[in-house]
N, C-alpha and C positions, 0 to 999 in steps of 0.2 A: 444738452444732457442726454445720456444714453437711455434708450428704452429698456425696461426690465425684460428678462428673457421671455416671459409669457406674452409680452406685447410686441414681439418681433414678428413681422409678416413672414408667412411661409414662402420660401423661394420657389422658383419655377421647377427646379429639379425635384422638389417634393412631389409634384404632380406628374412629372415625366417618368412614371413607373407603371408597372402593371396595375390594372384597376383593382385586382383583389389584394394588392398590397396597400394601395392608397386608401381604399374605403374604410377598413377598420382603423387605420391610422388617423383618420379625420375625427374620430370620436374624442370628445374633450377639447377640441380646438374651438377657437372663437371666431365666429362670422360677424363682421361689422357691416352694417348697412348705413351709409351716410344719406340723410334726407335733409330737406329744407328746414325741417323742424328739429334737427339734431340727430345724433347717432343712435342706432339701435344695435345692441350686442346680444348675440345668441351663442350659447354653448351647445355644440352639436352632440346629440345623444342617440341618433338613429340615422342610418344611411343604407342605401342599396347600390350594388355594383351592376353595371351593364357593360357587356364586353363587345359591343358593336356588331360587326359582320359575322361573328361566330356565335352570336347569342340571339336565339329566336325571340327573346323578350325585349330586345333593344330596338329603338327607332331606326338604327342604322343597319339592321340585319339585311335589308334588301339593297343596301348601297346608299350613296350620297344623293341627297335631294336639297332643294332650297331650304326646307324646314330644318333639316338636321346637319347642315354644312358645318356649323361651329363644332360639332362633335369630332370632326376629323382633325382638329388641332389648329394652332398649337395648344399645348396643355396649359392649364392655369387660367382658363377662361370660363365664363358662365354660359351655360346652355339653358335657356328658358323656353318652355313650350306651354301652349294653351290646350286644355283638354276638356272634353265633355261640354264645350261651348260655354264654360263657366269659370274654370280655375286655371291658374298658372302654377307651374312647378319649376323648381330651381335645381340645376345640376352643375357639377364642376367637372370640366373636361380633364382627362388625364391620359397617360400613355404617350408613346411617340407620335409625332405629327404624321398624319396620313392614315393612321389606324384609329378608327372611331371607338372611343370608350368614355364612360363618364360615371359619376356617382350622384345619384339622386339624394338630395337632402330631405330626409323624411320627418325629422323631429328635432326639437331642441328646447333648451331652457333660456328664456329671455331674462336678462338682467337689466343693464342700462337701456333706457328707452321703453320700459314696460308700459308706461302711461300712453305712449303713442300706439303701441300694439293693441292695448285695450280698446281704443277708439275704433280700430279696424276690425277687431274680433269681439264685437259686443255680445255675441252668444256664448263666449267662454265663461264658464262658471268659476274657474280658478285660473290663476296665472300659469299653472302647469299645463293648461289646455290651450294656451295662446298659440303655440306652434306644434301642436300634437297631431302630426300628419302633414304630408307635403304641401297640400293646397292651403292648409291653415298657416303653415310656416311662411309661404310666399305672401299670403294676405297680410299677416302680421307685420312683415318686413316691407310691405308696399313694393313687391316685385312683380313686374310684368315684362312683356316682350321688348320694351324699350331698353332693358338691361341685357338682352341677349348679346353675347359676344364681349361683355365687359371683362377686362383683364384684371383678375383678382390679385395679381402679383405686382401691379404697377405702382403701388404706394397708397398713402392715406388720402390722396385727393380723388381716388376712384369711388364710385358709389357702392362698390362691394369690395371687400378684402377679407383675407383669412389670416388670423394671427396664431402664433404657436399655442397659446392657451395652456391648458394642463392636460396633456394626453394621458389616457387611462392605461393601466397595466393590462396585459393579455388575459389575466384571470378575471377581469371585469367585463370582458367582451363576450357576448353571445352571438350565435348566428343561426339562421334558419331560412326557409323558403321566402322568396320575395312576395310581397303583398299584391294580390290581384293579377299575378302573371299566370297565364295558362299555357297549354301546348307543351312543346319540348323543353321550354325553359321553366316549367312550373316547379320542379323539384330542386333547382339550383339553390344551395344554401348561401345565397349572396346578399342577404339582409343582415346587417350587423347593428347591434345596439348595446348600450350600457346596462348591464344586469341590474334590475331593481329600480331603475330611474323612473319616476312617475310621469315624466313627459313623453316617454316612448309610446307610440301608437299601437293599438291592438292589431294582431295579425288577422287578415281576412283572405281566405282562399279565393281563387278566381271563380267568378260566377258568370257563365256564358249568358249573353243577352238573348232573350227570347224574341223572335220576330212576331210582330203583330199579325194576326190572321184576319 
């Protein structure tokens, strides 16, 4: 039986484009996380674009390292990093191989598998808060560094995949500065979200850390 159009996996050439084309086009798509307890599905509602070595806000701005190697391609793979010694964040690699770029998955609406997400996100007051923010999204989906490099275009047997879903129209998309990015990349309007969606996280400007005296 043929899968319905919204259940078709996104092909690799979807990700093999400029990051500023891929990022807003991910809104409304379905991210599937396969776990031992069953699948969790999330409708993407907020993302941020990072343009690698030309982007001061990107992990790849200063070149390739063991930590960011997945960002250099091939496209259509997961880049998972650990931050603040506490949280994981999930990105999707895009653009031509050899040129690092990726899209941070900032927020989404969990449908199937919400009961699993609730067990991991016990502080969430409502289901719309289960994946409201990149660290919460990764926690709700049980994402950690073990998934770094996962091919999201390889089919349903993979722990992560992205389905066509229901992409939103251009008039539903809003953009603005990325959350928490300072320096030369602070004003880039590379955060994209679905207008009015309750799962979208609040914007927070960069706050420099103060050194203890």
